[in-house]
C-alpha positions in Angstrom: 77.7 -4.8 97.9 79.0 -8.2 97.1 78.0 -11.3 95.1 77.8 -14.9 96.2 78.0 -17.4 93.3 77.5 -21.1 93.4 77.5 -23.2 90.2 77.0 -26.9 89.9 80.2 -28.9 90.5 82.2 -25.7 91.3 83.5 -24.2 94.5 81.3 -21.3 95.8 82.7 -17.8 95.7 82.0 -14.5 97.3 83.1 -11.4 95.4 83.2 -8.3 97.6 82.7 -4.9 96.0 82.8 -1.6 97.7 81.6 -2.7 101.1 82.4 -2.6 104.7 81.8 -5.5 107.1 78.0 -5.5 107.6 75.4 -7.9 109.0 74.8 -9.0 105.4 78.4 -9.8 104.8 78.5 -11.7 108.1 75.4 -13.7 107.0 77.0 -14.7 103.7 80.1 -16.0 105.5 78.2 -17.9 108.2 75.1 -19.1 106.2 76.5 -19.7 102.7 80.1 -20.5 103.7 81.9 -19.6 100.5 84.9 -21.7 99.6 86.7 -18.7 98.1 86.3 -15.0 98.8 87.8 -12.2 96.8 88.1 -9.3 99.2 88.9 -5.7 98.4 91.7 -5.0 101.0 93.0 -1.5 100.1 91.3 0.2 103.1 90.1 3.0 100.8 88.4 5.9 102.5 87.1 9.4 101.7 89.2 12.4 102.5 87.2 12.9 105.7 88.1 9.3 106.9 84.8 7.7 106.1 85.3 4.1 105.0 84.6 3.1 101.3 85.7 -0.5 101.8 86.7 -2.6 104.8 89.4 -1.2 107.1 92.0 -3.5 108.7 89.6 -4.4 111.6 86.9 -5.4 109.1 89.4 -7.4 107.1 90.6 -9.3 110.2 87.0 -10.0 111.2 86.2 -11.2 107.7 89.2 -13.6 107.6 88.4 -14.9 111.1 84.7 -15.5 110.2 85.2 -17.3 106.9 85.8 -21.0 106.6 87.2 -20.6 103.1 90.2 -19.1 101.4 90.5 -15.3 101.0 92.1 -13.7 97.9 93.1 -10.2 98.8 93.0 -7.6 96.0 92.5 -3.9 95.4 95.7 -2.8 97.0 98.4 -0.4 95.8 96.2 0.4 92.8 95.0 3.9 93.4 96.0 6.7 95.7 93.2 6.3 98.2 94.1 2.6 99.0 96.9 3.0 101.5 97.2 -0.6 102.6 100.1 -2.4 100.9 100.5 -6.1 100.3 103.6 -6.1 102.6 101.7 -4.4 105.5 98.7 -6.7 105.1 100.9 -9.8 105.1 102.6 -8.5 108.3 99.2 -7.9 110.0 97.8 -11.3 109.0 101.0 -13.0 110.1 100.9 -11.2 113.5 97.2 -12.3 113.9 98.0 -15.9 112.8 95.7 -15.6 109.8 98.1 -15.6 106.9 97.4 -19.3 106.1 93.8 -18.3 105.1 94.8 -15.5 102.7 96.5 -15.3 99.4 97.9 -11.9 98.5 98.8 -12.1 94.8 101.4 -9.9 93.2 100.6 -8.1 89.9 100.2 -10.7 87.1 100.1 -13.6 89.5 97.3 -16.2 89.3 96.1 -19.1 91.3 94.4 -22.2 90.0 92.0 -23.7 92.6 90.9 -27.2 91.9 
């Protein structure tokens, strides 16, 4: 599940919730073209390895398919989110996608104008 929000005179935003990369997510990225996406990147899964949220392949696909900026969140917060900020940064750098993603540290904020 996710939410696309567009208000007058503001940048559009897509807020991902507990979702994997689906046709609906793809449609939002390609049809609505959010300027900003907040993406849960912790790669959470059930004990039996079923995805709760996007895995690293989904995250890379999402970043590649968006025209906007991605804010990566929901990492290092609970025990079933094994992907760390450092590992995500390394993966994005290796795939030449780091310039499209902001990975905030705890307490950090970004003002987008």
